C-alpha positions in Angstrom: 0.0 0.0 0.0 3.0 2.3 0.3 2.3 5.6 1.9 -1.4 4.9 1.7 -1.0 2.9 4.9 -0.6 6.1 7.0 -3.1 8.0 4.9 -5.7 5.3 5.5 -5.0 5.2 9.2 -5.3 9.0 9.3 -8.6 8.9 7.6 -9.8 6.2 10.1 -8.8 8.3 13.1 -10.5 11.4 11.8 -13.7 9.5 11.0 -13.7 7.8 14.4 -13.2 11.1 16.2 -16.3 12.7 14.5 -18.5 9.6 14.8 -20.6 9.5 18.0 -22.4 6.3 17.2 -20.9 3.1 18.7 -22.3 1.0 15.8 -20.9 3.3 13.2 -17.5 3.2 14.9 -17.6 -0.6 14.7 -18.5 -0.4 11.1 -15.6 2.0 10.4 -13.2 -0.4 12.2 -14.5 -3.4 10.3 -14.0 -1.5 7.0 -10.5 -0.5 7.9 -9.4 -4.0 9.1 -10.9 -5.5 5.9 -9.1 -3.1 3.5 -5.8 -2.4 5.2 -2.8 -4.7 4.6 -0.6 -6.7 7.0 1.2 -5.8 9.1 -0.1 -2.2 9.0 -3.6 -3.1 10.3 -2.0 -5.1 13.1 0.0 -2.1 14.3 -3.2 0.1 14.0 -5.0 -2.5 16.2 -2.1 -2.4 18.7 -2.3 1.4 18.9 -6.0 1.3 19.6 -5.5 -1.4 22.2 -2.7 0.4 23.9 -0.1 -2.3 23.4 2.2 -0.2 21.3 4.8 2.0 22.9 8.2 3.5 22.0 10.5 4.3 24.9 12.7 6.6 22.8 9.8 8.9 21.5 8.3 10.9 24.3 6.0 14.1 24.3 8.8 16.3 25.6 11.0 15.4 22.6 8.2 16.1 20.1 7.6 19.5 21.8 11.3 20.3 21.5 11.3 19.4 17.8 8.3 21.7 17.1 10.0 24.6 18.9 13.0 24.2 16.6 10.8 25.1 13.7 8.3 27.5 15.3 8.7 30.4 17.7 8.4 28.9 21.2 5.9 31.5 22.4 3.7 31.0 19.4 3.9 27.2 20.0 3.0 27.7 23.7 0.0 29.8 22.8 -1.1 27.4 20.1 -0.8 24.4 22.5 -2.9 26.2 25.1 -5.6 26.8 22.6 -5.7 23.4 20.9 -5.1 21.4 24.1 -3.6 18.3 22.3 0.1 18.0 21.6 -0.2 15.8 18.5 -2.8 18.0 17.0 -0.8 21.2 17.8 2.4 19.9 16.2 0.6 18.5 13.2 -1.2 21.8 12.5 1.7 24.2 13.2 4.6 22.2 11.8 6.5 24.1 9.0 7.4 21.3 6.6 10.8 21.7 4.9 9.7 20.6 1.4 7.0 21.1 -1.2 3.6 19.6 -0.5 3.6 17.7 -3.9 6.5 15.5 -2.6 4.7 14.3 0.5 5.2 10.6 1.1 4.4 9.7 4.7 5.9 6.5 6.2 3.7 3.4 6.6 2.8 2.2 10.1 5.1 -0.7 9.7 8.0 1.5 8.8 7.4 3.7 11.9 7.2 0.7 14.2 10.2 -1.2 12.8 12.4 1.9 12.5 11.8 3.2 16.0 12.5 -0.3 17.4 15.8 -0.5 15.5 17.4 2.9 15.7 19.2 4.4 18.7 17.7 7.0 21.0 20.0 9.7 19.5 18.8 9.0 16.0 15.1 9.3 16.8 14.7 13.1 16.6 16.1 13.4 13.1 14.1 10.4 11.9 10.8 11.8 13.2 11.6 15.2 11.8 12.0 13.6 8.4 8.7 11.9 8.7 6.9 15.1 9.7 8.5 16.9 6.8 7.2 14.2 4.4 3.6 14.2 5.7 0.6 16.3 5.2 -1.4 17.6 8.3 -3.7 14.6 8.7 -0.8 12.1 8.2 1.3 14.1 10.7 -1.5 13.9 13.2 -1.9 10.1 12.7 1.9 9.6 12.9 2.2 11.5 16.2 -0.8 9.7 17.7 0.8 6.4 16.7 4.1 7.4 18.3 2.7 8.8 21.5 0.1 6.0 21.9 -2.6 8.5 22.9 -5.3 8.2 20.2 -8.3 9.6 22.1 -10.7 9.0 19.2 -13.4 7.1 21.1 -12.3 3.7 20.0 -11.3 1.4 23.0 -9.6 -1.9 22.9 -12.9 -3.6 23.6 -14.5 -1.8 20.7 -11.8 -2.9 18.3 -12.1 -6.5 19.5 -15.9 -6.3 19.0 -15.3 -5.2 15.4 -12.9 -8.1 14.8 -15.4 -10.5 16.3 -18.2 -9.3 14.1 -16.1 -9.8 11.0 -16.1 -13.5 11.7 -19.4 -14.0 13.5 -17.6 -14.5 16.8 -18.0 -12.8 20.2 -15.7 -10.3 21.7 -15.1 -12.8 24.6 -13.7 -15.3 22.1 -11.2 -12.8 20.9 -10.4 -11.9 24.5 -9.7 -15.5 25.4 -6.6 -15.6 23.1 -5.7 -11.9 23.1 -3.1 -12.0 25.8 -1.3 -14.8 24.1 -0.7 -12.7 21.0 1.4 -9.7 20.1 1.5 -7.0 17.4 1.1 -7.2 14.5 -1.5 -9.9 15.3 -1.2 -11.7 11.9 -2.4 -15.1 13.1 -5.5 -13.4 14.6 -6.4 -11.7 11.3 -5.8 -14.9 9.4 -8.1 -16.8 11.7 -10.8 -14.1 11.4 -10.6 -14.2 7.6 -10.7 -17.9 7.5 -7.1 -18.2 6.3 -5.7 -19.9 9.3 -6.5 -21.8 12.5 -7.6 -20.3 15.8 -4.4 -19.1 17.5 -3.5 -21.4 20.3 -2.4 -19.6 23.5 -1.0 -22.9 24.7 0.4 -22.3 28.2 0.3 -18.5 28.0 -1.2 -16.8 31.1 -4.3 -15.5 29.2 -7.3 -13.7 30.6 -10.5 -15.6 31.0 -13.6 -13.4 30.7 -15.8 -13.8 33.8 -19.4 -15.0 33.3 -22.2 -12.5 33.3 -24.1 -12.4 36.6 -27.4 -14.3 36.7 -29.4 -14.5 39.9 -30.1 -17.9 41.3 -33.1 -18.4 43.5 -34.0 -21.4 45.5 -36.9 -22.3 43.3 -34.6 -22.3 40.2 -32.8 -25.4 41.5 -35.7 -27.6 40.6 -35.7 -26.4 36.9 -32.2 -27.6 35.9 -29.5 -30.1 36.6 -26.7 -28.4 38.5 -24.0 -30.8 37.1 -24.6 -29.4 33.6 -23.7 -25.9 34.6 -20.7 -23.9 35.8 -21.1 -21.3 38.5 -18.9 -18.7 40.2 -19.5 -16.3 43.1 -20.0 -12.7 42.0 -18.2 -10.3 44.3 -19.0 -6.7 44.5 -16.4 -4.1 43.5 -13.3 -4.6 41.3 -12.6 -8.2 40.5 -9.0 -9.5 40.1 -8.1 -12.5 38.1 -4.8 -14.3 39.1 -3.5 -16.6 36.3 -0.5 -18.9 36.7 0.7 -21.2 33.9 4.0 -22.9 33.0 4.7 -19.7 30.8 4.3 -17.2 33.7 1.9 -15.4 36.0 -0.3 -12.4 35.4 -2.8 -10.3 37.3 -5.8 -9.0 35.5 -8.5 -6.5 36.7 
């Protein structure tokens, strides 16, 4: 897809941000996941789920880069007015090239590059990407890097969209989720009928708790208890402790 990868991701973020309907957001996510290529769509999913992070690219560095191109006081006023760092930098950035030569990086290029280069190389690389991107692509790039999407699309909503693509439930995605990692290629292959269900094996995965259903004394005469599973529903925040040969985890 070339640079279309970042352009498509930018279009998705913009549409999600201005779409209030939950069902419409799910439809937008399904459309994106169906059209985007691997591994870009997997990294987009990771960004939405909050499983993508870059230790070498922090907000303070992005702010410093912007103030190398723009008067610091003007940037400060703009940031106060806009209220979002990624949006402020995307709008105010003075690109060092002609608009006709814009060619933003793909999501895959961003992820792989930031994982491979040294911390001292990061500012120059990000500057080059910002220079080669239009406003919307700069915004998507910065959101991807900072991991703060804030477009009304949670991890659960993304999993619901994936589930609907394959007539599954979000809980079925949840059961294998913590045994997977970006770019989630086996997950997409399973959803599209191109591969088997990913096997978490001995990974300490999360098990979705059952929905609470009241049980009255008279109900005991209407079913066979041995055919059911039951768990005690506690009030407040529930914690799930998981221990397997591959490790231990605590989920809330």
